[in-house]
N, CA and C atoms as a LAMMPS dump frame, in Angstrom:
ITEM: TIMESTEP
0
ITEM: NUMBER OF ATOMS
414
ITEM: BOX BOUNDS ff ff ff
-5.0000000000000000e+02 5.0000000000000000e+02
-5.0000000000000000e+02 5.0000000000000000e+02
-5.0000000000000000e+02 5.0000000000000000e+02
ITEM: ATOMS id mol type element x y z
1 1 1 N 457.179 -403.815 -56.85
2 1 2 C 456.242 -404.799 -56.356
3 1 3 C 456.575 -406.141 -57.013
4 2 1 N 456.482 -407.212 -56.252
5 2 2 C 456.834 -408.528 -56.778
6 2 3 C 455.769 -409.034 -57.746
7 3 1 N 456.17 -409.989 -58.556
8 3 2 C 455.259 -410.551 -59.559
9 3 3 C 454.093 -411.282 -58.9
10 4 1 N 454.357 -411.958 -57.786
11 4 2 C 453.288 -412.676 -57.089
12 4 3 C 452.233 -411.719 -56.541
13 5 1 N 452.685 -410.612 -55.992
14 5 2 C 451.76 -409.623 -55.45
15 5 3 C 450.948 -408.957 -56.564
16 6 1 N 451.606 -408.689 -57.699
17 6 2 C 450.892 -408.132 -58.853
18 6 3 C 449.834 -409.111 -59.354
19 7 1 N 450.177 -410.389 -59.393
20 7 2 C 449.241 -411.401 -59.869
21 7 3 C 448.016 -411.487 -58.964
22 8 1 N 448.235 -411.405 -57.651
23 8 2 C 447.111 -411.43 -56.723
24 8 3 C 446.193 -410.221 -56.929
25 9 1 N 446.771 -409.106 -57.325
26 9 2 C 445.969 -407.898 -57.532
27 9 3 C 445.157 -407.953 -58.821
28 10 1 N 445.73 -408.501 -59.91
29 10 2 C 445.035 -408.459 -61.209
30 10 3 C 444.394 -409.777 -61.607
31 11 1 N 444.511 -410.782 -60.783
32 11 2 C 444.024 -412.114 -61.151
33 11 3 C 442.538 -412.12 -61.478
34 12 1 N 441.737 -411.446 -60.69
35 12 2 C 440.289 -411.472 -60.893
36 12 3 C 439.712 -410.133 -61.324
37 13 1 N 440.55 -409.103 -61.424
38 13 2 C 440.001 -407.781 -61.722
39 13 3 C 440.835 -407.023 -62.75
40 14 1 N 441.165 -407.661 -63.832
41 14 2 C 441.907 -407.006 -64.899
42 14 3 C 440.943 -406.573 -65.996
43 15 1 N 441.294 -405.498 -66.683
44 15 2 C 440.424 -405.025 -67.768
45 15 3 C 440.51 -405.92 -69.003
46 16 1 N 441.465 -406.831 -69.029
47 16 2 C 441.636 -407.732 -70.165
48 16 3 C 440.827 -409.023 -70.039
49 17 1 N 440.17 -409.25 -68.925
50 17 2 C 439.5 -410.525 -68.662
51 17 3 C 438.209 -410.692 -69.454
52 18 1 N 437.999 -411.926 -69.914
53 18 2 C 436.76 -412.328 -70.577
54 18 3 C 436.331 -413.638 -69.919
55 19 1 N 435.167 -413.642 -69.353
56 19 2 C 434.689 -414.84 -68.659
57 19 3 C 433.709 -415.588 -69.557
58 20 1 N 434.017 -416.84 -69.829
59 20 2 C 433.14 -417.721 -70.589
60 20 3 C 432.705 -418.852 -69.662
61 21 1 N 431.966 -419.79 -70.154
62 21 2 C 431.311 -420.832 -69.347
63 21 3 C 432.121 -421.286 -68.129
64 22 1 N 433.178 -422.015 -68.314
65 22 2 C 433.929 -422.542 -67.182
66 22 3 C 435.337 -421.98 -67.069
67 23 1 N 435.78 -421.196 -68.056
68 23 2 C 437.14 -420.687 -68.058
69 23 3 C 437.144 -419.17 -68.116
70 24 1 N 438.272 -418.608 -67.694
71 24 2 C 438.481 -417.173 -67.79
72 24 3 C 439.614 -416.948 -68.778
73 25 1 N 439.342 -416.175 -69.817
74 25 2 C 440.329 -415.87 -70.843
75 25 3 C 440.789 -414.428 -70.695
76 26 1 N 441.867 -414.091 -71.358
77 26 2 C 442.401 -412.746 -71.299
78 26 3 C 442.815 -412.291 -72.687
79 27 1 N 442.768 -410.989 -72.914
80 27 2 C 443.124 -410.432 -74.222
81 27 3 C 444.391 -409.597 -74.157
82 28 1 N 445.194 -409.797 -73.135
83 28 2 C 446.403 -408.98 -73.019
84 28 3 C 447.385 -409.304 -74.138
85 29 1 N 448.19 -408.321 -74.559
86 29 2 C 449.026 -408.497 -75.751
87 29 3 C 450.159 -409.513 -75.631
88 30 1 N 450.727 -409.738 -74.473
89 30 2 C 451.853 -410.656 -74.343
90 30 3 C 451.459 -412.007 -73.765
91 31 1 N 450.217 -412.403 -73.936
92 31 2 C 449.753 -413.708 -73.476
93 31 3 C 449.597 -414.605 -74.705
94 32 1 N 450.349 -415.683 -74.752
95 32 2 C 450.375 -416.532 -75.947
96 32 3 C 449.156 -417.429 -76.085
97 33 1 N 448.595 -417.874 -74.981
98 33 2 C 447.51 -418.848 -75.044
99 33 3 C 446.133 -418.259 -74.772
100 34 1 N 446.065 -416.999 -74.362
101 34 2 C 444.814 -416.314 -74.005
102 34 3 C 444.122 -416.936 -72.801
103 35 1 N 444.846 -417.697 -72.004
104 35 2 C 444.308 -418.278 -70.775
105 35 3 C 444.789 -417.425 -69.606
106 36 1 N 443.882 -417.099 -68.698
107 36 2 C 444.233 -416.26 -67.56
108 36 3 C 444.93 -417.113 -66.503
109 37 1 N 446.256 -417.171 -66.574
110 37 2 C 447.04 -417.907 -65.586
111 37 3 C 448.352 -417.164 -65.36
112 38 1 N 448.947 -417.403 -64.203
113 38 2 C 450.206 -416.746 -63.861
114 38 3 C 451.312 -417.135 -64.845
115 39 1 N 451.279 -418.358 -65.294
116 39 2 C 452.316 -418.877 -66.187
117 39 3 C 452.405 -418.1 -67.493
118 40 1 N 451.27 -417.771 -68.086
119 40 2 C 451.266 -417.119 -69.396
120 40 3 C 451.003 -415.617 -69.33
121 41 1 N 450.866 -415.048 -68.144
122 41 2 C 450.546 -413.639 -68.01
123 41 3 C 451.723 -412.781 -68.467
124 42 1 N 451.464 -411.843 -69.344
125 42 2 C 452.517 -410.989 -69.876
126 42 3 C 452.717 -409.715 -69.096
127 43 1 N 451.816 -409.403 -68.189
128 43 2 C 451.928 -408.167 -67.429
129 43 3 C 452.837 -408.346 -66.221
130 44 1 N 452.673 -409.433 -65.479
131 44 2 C 453.405 -409.589 -64.222
132 44 3 C 454.757 -410.273 -64.376
133 45 1 N 454.948 -411.091 -65.39
134 45 2 C 456.212 -411.806 -65.542
135 45 3 C 457.291 -410.891 -66.111
136 46 1 N 458.536 -411.119 -65.663
137 46 2 C 459.649 -410.303 -66.144
138 46 3 C 459.943 -410.579 -67.612
139 47 1 N 459.829 -411.828 -67.997
140 47 2 C 460.101 -412.224 -69.38
141 47 3 C 458.796 -412.663 -70.018
142 48 1 N 458.429 -412.039 -71.112
143 48 2 C 457.187 -412.405 -71.793
144 48 3 C 457.386 -412.293 -73.296
145 49 1 N 456.674 -413.144 -74.022
146 49 2 C 456.731 -413.168 -75.483
147 49 3 C 455.314 -413.013 -76.005
148 50 1 N 455.167 -412.246 -77.063
149 50 2 C 453.871 -412.108 -77.719
150 50 3 C 454.017 -412.333 -79.21
151 51 1 N 453.088 -413.045 -79.805
152 51 2 C 453.082 -413.289 -81.249
153 51 3 C 451.764 -412.763 -81.803
154 52 1 N 451.861 -411.917 -82.813
155 52 2 C 450.672 -411.367 -83.461
156 52 3 C 450.846 -411.447 -84.961
157 53 1 N 449.739 -411.418 -85.669
158 53 2 C 449.799 -411.377 -87.129
159 53 3 C 450.294 -410.008 -87.564
160 54 1 N 451.032 -409.988 -88.648
161 54 2 C 451.549 -408.731 -89.175
162 54 3 C 450.412 -407.885 -89.737
163 55 1 N 450.548 -406.575 -89.662
164 55 2 C 449.5 -405.687 -90.167
165 55 3 C 449.397 -405.738 -91.691
166 56 1 N 450.482 -406.093 -92.363
167 56 2 C 450.463 -406.2 -93.825
168 56 3 C 449.734 -407.448 -94.304
169 57 1 N 449.518 -408.396 -93.417
170 57 2 C 448.814 -409.617 -93.784
171 57 3 C 449.728 -410.766 -94.142
172 58 1 N 451.033 -410.54 -94.18
173 58 2 C 451.991 -411.609 -94.463
174 58 3 C 452.968 -411.701 -93.302
175 59 1 N 453.057 -412.86 -92.708
176 59 2 C 454.005 -413.065 -91.635
177 59 3 C 453.436 -412.728 -90.271
178 60 1 N 454.354 -412.626 -89.299
179 60 2 C 453.968 -412.371 -87.914
180 60 3 C 454.977 -411.423 -87.276
181 61 1 N 454.621 -410.925 -86.102
182 61 2 C 455.498 -410.048 -85.338
183 61 3 C 455.68 -410.654 -83.956
184 62 1 N 456.94 -410.85 -83.558
185 62 2 C 457.242 -411.358 -82.226
186 62 3 C 457.622 -410.17 -81.348
187 63 1 N 456.938 -410.029 -80.215
188 63 2 C 457.19 -408.946 -79.281
189 63 3 C 457.811 -409.528 -78.021
190 64 1 N 458.943 -408.969 -77.615
191 64 2 C 459.643 -409.421 -76.424
192 64 3 C 459.586 -408.338 -75.361
193 65 1 N 459.34 -408.726 -74.127
194 65 2 C 459.371 -407.788 -73.014
195 65 3 C 460.817 -407.676 -72.573
196 66 1 N 461.353 -406.477 -72.55
197 66 2 C 462.759 -406.273 -72.226
198 66 3 C 462.919 -405.885 -70.763
199 67 1 N 464.144 -405.945 -70.287
200 67 2 C 464.433 -405.593 -68.901
201 67 3 C 464.459 -404.084 -68.699
202 68 1 N 464.854 -403.36 -69.738
203 68 2 C 464.937 -401.909 -69.628
204 68 3 C 463.538 -401.312 -69.636
205 69 1 N 463.445 -400.121 -69.111
206 69 2 C 462.2 -399.343 -69.096
207 69 3 C 461.061 -400.1 -68.416
208 70 1 N 461.309 -400.589 -67.214
209 70 2 C 460.269 -401.308 -66.477
210 70 3 C 459.092 -400.398 -66.147
211 71 1 N 459.387 -399.131 -65.882
212 71 2 C 458.334 -398.182 -65.527
213 71 3 C 457.676 -397.541 -66.742
214 72 1 N 458.18 -397.855 -67.931
215 72 2 C 457.618 -397.307 -69.166
216 72 3 C 457.221 -398.472 -70.076
217 73 1 N 456.023 -398.993 -69.929
218 73 2 C 455.625 -400.198 -70.662
219 73 3 C 455.654 -400.045 -72.181
220 74 1 N 455.405 -398.862 -72.694
221 74 2 C 455.396 -398.67 -74.143
222 74 3 C 456.802 -398.797 -74.731
223 75 1 N 457.819 -398.412 -73.967
224 75 2 C 459.194 -398.463 -74.461
225 75 3 C 459.898 -399.756 -74.077
226 76 1 N 459.286 -400.569 -73.254
227 76 2 C 459.929 -401.781 -72.756
228 76 3 C 459.679 -403.005 -73.609
229 77 1 N 459.486 -402.82 -74.897
230 77 2 C 459.22 -403.961 -75.783
231 77 3 C 460.087 -403.884 -77.035
232 78 1 N 460.484 -405.042 -77.516
233 78 2 C 461.248 -405.136 -78.76
234 78 3 C 460.439 -405.966 -79.749
235 79 1 N 460.267 -405.467 -80.958
236 79 2 C 459.497 -406.17 -81.989
237 79 3 C 460.441 -406.779 -83.016
238 80 1 N 460.16 -408.011 -83.399
239 80 2 C 460.93 -408.711 -84.431
240 80 3 C 459.955 -409.17 -85.506
241 81 1 N 460.2 -408.774 -86.754
242 81 2 C 459.344 -409.166 -87.87
243 81 3 C 459.716 -410.579 -88.324
244 82 1 N 458.717 -411.422 -88.482
245 82 2 C 458.908 -412.797 -88.956
246 82 3 C 458.17 -412.929 -90.29
247 83 1 N 458.863 -412.663 -91.393
248 83 2 C 458.19 -412.644 -92.691
249 83 3 C 458.8 -413.603 -93.703
250 84 1 N 459.714 -414.445 -93.292
251 84 2 C 460.414 -415.285 -94.257
252 84 3 C 459.922 -416.713 -94.311
253 85 1 N 458.741 -416.96 -93.816
254 85 2 C 458.18 -418.3 -93.885
255 85 3 C 458.093 -418.946 -92.523
256 86 1 N 457.232 -419.967 -92.409
257 86 2 C 457.006 -420.574 -91.092
258 86 3 C 458.205 -421.314 -90.521
259 87 1 N 458.966 -422.002 -91.338
260 87 2 C 460.12 -422.742 -90.812
261 87 3 C 461.181 -421.786 -90.286
262 88 1 N 461.398 -420.721 -91.019
263 88 2 C 462.371 -419.709 -90.587
264 88 3 C 461.889 -419.01 -89.313
265 89 1 N 460.578 -418.79 -89.212
266 89 2 C 460.014 -418.144 -88.027
267 89 3 C 460.2 -419.024 -86.792
268 90 1 N 459.971 -420.321 -86.936
269 90 2 C 460.151 -421.254 -85.817
270 90 3 C 461.603 -421.238 -85.345
271 91 1 N 462.527 -421.25 -86.297
272 91 2 C 463.946 -421.222 -85.969
273 91 3 C 464.323 -419.921 -85.257
274 92 1 N 463.788 -418.805 -85.721
275 92 2 C 464.072 -417.512 -85.104
276 92 3 C 463.527 -417.445 -83.681
277 93 1 N 462.325 -417.952 -83.473
278 93 2 C 461.729 -417.937 -82.141
279 93 3 C 462.558 -418.765 -81.174
280 94 1 N 462.931 -419.967 -81.576
281 94 2 C 463.7 -420.842 -80.689
282 94 3 C 465.075 -420.251 -80.362
283 95 1 N 465.761 -419.709 -81.376
284 95 2 C 467.082 -419.127 -81.142
285 95 3 C 467.009 -417.891 -80.256
286 96 1 N 465.993 -417.065 -80.467
287 96 2 C 465.832 -415.856 -79.662
288 96 3 C 465.534 -416.206 -78.215
289 97 1 N 464.695 -417.205 -77.999
290 97 2 C 464.363 -417.614 -76.627
291 97 3 C 465.584 -418.172 -75.901
292 98 1 N 466.402 -418.914 -76.599
293 98 2 C 467.602 -419.468 -75.984
294 98 3 C 468.62 -418.363 -75.708
295 99 1 N 468.823 -417.465 -76.671
296 99 2 C 469.822 -416.413 -76.53
297 99 3 C 469.473 -415.429 -75.417
298 100 1 N 468.2 -415.141 -75.22
299 100 2 C 467.787 -414.162 -74.213
300 100 3 C 467.302 -414.812 -72.92
301 101 1 N 467.505 -416.124 -72.775
302 101 2 C 467.181 -416.881 -71.562
303 101 3 C 465.698 -416.809 -71.197
304 102 1 N 464.832 -416.97 -72.197
305 102 2 C 463.402 -417.058 -71.937
306 102 3 C 463.05 -418.497 -71.59
307 103 1 N 461.884 -418.685 -71.001
308 103 2 C 461.482 -420.018 -70.588
309 103 3 C 461.173 -420.896 -71.799
310 104 1 N 461.577 -422.192 -71.781
311 104 2 C 461.328 -423.079 -72.916
312 104 3 C 459.841 -423.338 -73.158
313 105 1 N 459.017 -423.327 -72.115
314 105 2 C 457.59 -423.556 -72.321
315 105 3 C 456.96 -422.383 -73.066
316 106 1 N 457.506 -421.184 -72.903
317 106 2 C 457.011 -420.036 -73.666
318 106 3 C 457.384 -420.161 -75.138
319 107 1 N 458.565 -420.699 -75.421
320 107 2 C 458.962 -420.834 -76.826
321 107 3 C 458.093 -421.872 -77.53
322 108 1 N 457.72 -422.94 -76.833
323 108 2 C 456.836 -423.938 -77.437
324 108 3 C 455.461 -423.354 -77.736
325 109 1 N 454.938 -422.568 -76.816
326 109 2 C 453.638 -421.925 -77.044
327 109 3 C 453.728 -420.896 -78.169
328 110 1 N 454.861 -420.208 -78.261
329 110 2 C 455.053 -419.222 -79.324
330 110 3 C 455.129 -419.893 -80.69
331 111 1 N 455.776 -421.049 -80.746
332 111 2 C 455.864 -421.802 -82.009
333 111 3 C 454.474 -422.249 -82.453
334 112 1 N 453.665 -422.743 -81.517
335 112 2 C 452.298 -423.146 -81.865
336 112 3 C 451.487 -421.955 -82.369
337 113 1 N 451.675 -420.809 -81.745
338 113 2 C 450.919 -419.614 -82.132
339 113 3 C 451.321 -419.13 -83.514
340 114 1 N 452.63 -419.108 -83.81
341 114 2 C 453.077 -418.621 -85.122
342 114 3 C 452.67 -419.595 -86.225
343 115 1 N 452.653 -420.88 -85.945
344 115 2 C 452.195 -421.857 -86.943
345 115 3 C 450.717 -421.655 -87.25
346 116 1 N 449.921 -421.362 -86.229
347 116 2 C 448.498 -421.108 -86.444
348 116 3 C 448.283 -419.835 -87.264
349 117 1 N 449.104 -418.813 -87.023
350 117 2 C 448.988 -417.567 -87.788
351 117 3 C 449.329 -417.802 -89.246
352 118 1 N 450.431 -418.519 -89.5
353 118 2 C 450.818 -418.791 -90.888
354 118 3 C 449.791 -419.68 -91.591
355 119 1 N 449.215 -420.616 -90.865
356 119 2 C 448.192 -421.486 -91.461
357 119 3 C 446.962 -420.679 -91.845
358 120 1 N 446.611 -419.698 -91.032
359 120 2 C 445.47 -418.845 -91.328
360 120 3 C 445.721 -417.887 -92.474
361 121 1 N 446.986 -417.591 -92.763
362 121 2 C 447.313 -416.665 -93.84
363 121 3 C 447.459 -417.343 -95.196
364 122 1 N 447.423 -418.667 -95.216
365 122 2 C 447.518 -419.377 -96.488
366 122 3 C 446.275 -419.103 -97.322
367 123 1 N 446.445 -418.918 -98.621
368 123 2 C 445.253 -418.72 -99.45
369 123 3 C 444.449 -420.012 -99.557
370 124 1 N 443.146 -419.863 -99.56
371 124 2 C 442.263 -421.018 -99.646
372 124 3 C 442.113 -421.397 -101.11
373 125 1 N 442.43 -422.626 -101.418
374 125 2 C 442.291 -423.107 -102.781
375 125 3 C 440.848 -423.535 -103.003
376 126 1 N 440.286 -423.048 -104.063
377 126 2 C 438.895 -423.424 -104.331
378 126 3 C 438.844 -424.857 -104.844
379 127 1 N 437.971 -425.62 -104.286
380 127 2 C 437.825 -427.028 -104.643
381 127 3 C 436.665 -427.139 -105.629
382 128 1 N 436.944 -427.759 -106.783
383 128 2 C 435.889 -427.918 -107.781
384 128 3 C 434.972 -429.063 -107.378
385 129 1 N 433.715 -428.858 -107.64
386 129 2 C 432.756 -429.922 -107.36
387 129 3 C 432.957 -431.069 -108.332
388 130 1 N 432.789 -432.255 -107.821
389 130 2 C 432.832 -433.407 -108.71
390 130 3 C 431.486 -433.504 -109.406
391 131 1 N 431.562 -433.596 -110.717
392 131 2 C 430.302 -433.701 -111.46
393 131 3 C 429.844 -435.157 -111.461
394 132 1 N 428.594 -435.321 -111.202
395 132 2 C 428.074 -436.684 -111.201
396 132 3 C 427.936 -437.152 -112.652
397 133 1 N 428.269 -438.386 -112.877
398 133 2 C 428.189 -438.935 -114.226
399 133 3 C 426.805 -439.52 -114.438
400 134 1 N 426.248 -439.148 -115.531
401 134 2 C 424.923 -439.698 -115.856
402 134 3 C 425.097 -441.032 -116.569
403 135 1 N 424.091 -441.828 -116.421
404 135 2 C 424.124 -443.09 -117.149
405 135 3 C 423.81 -442.805 -118.6
406 136 1 N 424.515 -443.493 -119.455
407 136 2 C 424.274 -443.324 -120.887
408 136 3 C 422.973 -443.987 -121.309
409 137 1 N 422.305 -443.31 -122.185
410 137 2 C 421.082 -443.907 -122.735
411 137 3 C 421.491 -444.788 -123.909
412 138 1 N 421.332 -446.078 -123.812
413 138 2 C 421.723 -446.994 -124.893
414 138 3 C 420.616 -447.269 -125.84
């Protein structure tokens, strides 16, 4: 079945859909922006990228939809661990997208997603309160 026909079938009746005030969001695993649109849909497109936080709490995991095992969705994915820092992760995402002929707009969205994940994993530094100075009694 073609991607367009699949999109028409799941556009309004997918189990991943979440409807909020004016927008429809999705929770599918290979959707980078969580927006329900054909462009970012990971189910119907032949090439899809997913970025998730690592289960260990450090780094991220990039999931690529492969051409093999089209009828077996569980086996049709390749996972790449991104644990060497945000700059290295950005470089890996861009090189992988170019080498495997993925769309450039997907790589930009993936870079934004991995930067947000790394920013969320940074430890929060506690900020000390500034003590107010009292006036000296002369």
